[in-house]
C-alpha positions in Angstrom: 109.9 77.1 99.9 107.5 79.2 97.6 104.4 80.8 98.3 101.9 82.2 96.0 101.3 85.8 96.8 98.4 87.8 95.3 98.9 91.6 96.1 96.4 94.0 94.7 95.9 97.6 94.7 92.2 97.7 95.5 89.7 100.5 96.4 88.5 100.5 100.0 84.8 100.1 99.0 85.7 96.7 97.3 87.2 95.3 100.4 88.4 91.8 99.8 85.9 91.1 96.9 88.5 91.7 94.0 91.1 89.3 95.9 88.4 86.7 95.7 87.3 87.5 92.2 90.7 87.3 90.8 91.8 84.3 92.7 88.7 82.5 91.3 89.8 83.4 87.6 93.3 82.0 88.6 91.9 78.8 90.0 93.1 79.5 93.6 91.5 79.6 96.9 92.9 82.9 98.4 94.1 83.0 102.1 94.4 86.7 103.0 97.4 87.5 105.2 97.2 91.1 105.6 95.0 94.0 104.4 95.7 97.5 105.5 94.3 100.9 104.3 97.4 103.0 103.3 95.9 105.6 101.0 95.9 105.7 97.2 99.6 107.3 96.7 101.2 105.0 99.2 99.2 101.9 97.7 100.7 102.5 94.3 104.3 102.9 95.9 103.8 99.6 97.8 102.4 97.8 94.7 105.4 99.0 92.6 107.9 97.7 95.3 106.2 94.3 95.8 105.7 93.5 92.1 109.6 93.6 91.7 109.8 91.0 94.3 109.5 87.2 93.9 108.9 85.5 90.5 105.9 86.2 88.4 103.5 83.5 88.1 102.5 82.6 84.6 99.1 81.6 83.4 98.0 79.8 80.2 95.7 82.7 79.5 95.6 86.2 80.5 92.9 87.8 82.8 92.4 90.9 84.8 95.1 90.8 87.7 97.1 87.8 86.2 100.2 89.9 86.1 100.1 90.6 89.8 100.7 87.1 91.0 104.1 86.3 92.5 106.0 83.1 93.9 107.6 84.3 97.1 110.0 82.7 99.5 109.0 82.8 103.1 111.6 85.6 103.6 110.1 87.6 100.6 106.7 87.2 102.1 108.1 88.6 105.5 109.5 91.6 103.6 106.3 92.3 101.6 104.3 92.2 105.0 106.8 94.6 106.6 106.4 96.9 103.5 102.7 96.8 103.8 102.8 97.4 107.6 105.1 100.4 107.1 102.5 101.8 104.7 
């Protein structure tokens, strides 16, 4: 099983708006599974870990955020959620 996962390092003041903006550019209708406030330093560490997981999604054209999409198995998604929760 493969799930598309969009992970984004987004400032708190943008809330979920960046997720919806990037998903629109990708042609996806996002479903937010988890959002946590973890602080800038930890957010960068989490993003680095998560972007090493799964398989990259390739698009016909590049756009802001296109390199952050991943195909994740159910198990990988569970691992990502745990990494974020441990934030």
